[in-house]
N, C-alpha and C positions, 0 to 999 in steps of 0.2 A: 439650450437644456442639453445633458449628460446623454452621452448614448445608452439604448437600452443593451440589457446584458442576456445573455442567453444563459439556460443552465448547464453549468460546467463551468462559469466565468468567461466564456469567450466571447468577444464582442463581434459584433457584424462588421464584414468588409466595408471601407470606405467607397460612397457614391462615386463613380469615376463620370465626370462630364467630358464627352468628345469635343475636342478642338478642330475648326476646320485648319484643313491643310493648308500651307502659304501655297501662293500661284506656282511657284519655282518647281517645288515638290508636285504640285497636281499637273503638272505641264509637262512633266517626264513619266508622267505612269502611262505604260504603254495603252494603245487604241483598242487591241483584242481584249475585251472583257473578259473575266476567268467565269464561267456557267456555277454553280451552285455545288457541283462536285470537285471544282479547283479546277478544272483543265478547260484548255482553250477549246474554240470550237471545234474545230479538226481533231482533236484528240477525244473528244466526246463523241463525234460523230463513228469515228473506227470503235472507240468502244462499244457503241451502242449496236453496230452491226455486230460485232464478235459477241458481244450477248445475244443477240435475237438469233445467231448460228447455233450457240450452245443450247438456248432453250427450245429450238427446233429439234436439233438432234436429240434430245433428251426426251421429248415429247414421241419421236419417231420411236426410240427406242422403248419404251414404255408401251405402245401400241402394237408394235410388230413382234417382241419378242417375249417369250414367257419367263420372267427373271421370278427366284426365288423369293420370299417374301421380306427377307433383311433386304437385300439389293433394290428389291423395289420401294420400299419404305424408305430409303438412302435417297433414291431418286426422286421420291416424289418430293423429299423434303429438300433436297437440292434445288429441283426445280421451283419449288416457292419460295427459297431464298431469292433465287435468281430473279424472280418476277418483281419481290417486294422493294417497295420504294424505299422501307426503313433501311437495308441493309448496308452499310458503307461499299463504298467501290471498291477496297481493297479486299474484303469480305468476297465479294463477289469473283474477284478474280482468283481468290486462293480457289474456290469451288471450281470454277471453270479450267484453272490448271489441273486440281488432283483429279478431275470426273476425265477431262478429256487428254491430258496431256500436252503435245506441244500443240494447241487448237488453232492456232494461225496458220502453222505447215498445213494443216487438213483444209482448214478452210480454201487454201490456195488451191490444194488439190482438188477439191469440189468445184471449185471457179473454173480450173481449167477443164474439168471432164466436163459439167456440166453448160461452159462456156460456149462450145461449139454447137450444142443445140439451141443454147438460147440467141445463138445469130441466125440461125435458121426462122424463127419465131415469125410468124407475122398475124397482126389483129385486123381480123373482121368486122365488119358491121354487120350487127346481127337485122335479120330482115325481118323478122315479127316483132315490131316495137307496138303492135296491137295487141298484145297479150294481156287482155283484161281476165280479173277472176270471172270465174261460171260457176254460179251456185246451180247444182243439181239436186232435185228431191225426187223424193218416190210418189208418182202420180197417184191421186185417188181414182179407182175407177167405179163405176157403176156396179160392178158385179159383187166388190169386195163390201160395197155398203148393204146391197141385197143379202148379203149372206150373215153378216154381221145381225142386220135387225133381225132375218128369219129365226137365228139362233136364241135369240134373248127374248126371254117371256115378258110381255108387256107388264107396267107395273099395274095397269085397271084388273088385270085380270088377277094380278098376286093378291091384292087387297080390294077383293069384291065386298058389297055392302052384306048379300046372304049369307056370305059365309063368315062375317064378323057377328052377324045377328043371332046365328042359329048355334054356335056353342060360346059359352060364358069365359071368361078369363079366367086360367087355370095354372098355378104356378106347378111346374116342373121336378118338386122335389117332396121327398117324403120327411117327416118327421118322428 
């Protein structure tokens, strides 16, 4: 059967069937498997760390400082693109470089600055493990019930038989 034609006279590209690699080639392939971004695992982890640092810095900037509208829009746009999984790695690195300059050096300065404090941090087990939810509602008192009942007239007094029979029903509008 002949190949189908597209409008404009172009043919579809031929189907490519992948063939398995010979054993010699498959043995020479390195054992460190590249991740989806094309980096090895160590580089991927380093990039993730840099990315998280840049996202954190952008969030801090947006929360703490009052930026003009244009700068805040640009910062939000950069933040969303850094968080997105659809944006290519190269684009993220470019955004990080343009926004923070030499962000790796800044990360090292932060690590030196806050690294001293982090060595002194000690984690303590919480003493109150029995923290359960407590539902508090306003209690109904007898005084409140008596006040509400005494203020409201009873239905039987509103619709007494004597009152209904003495006056015939009339509409309250004029023709």
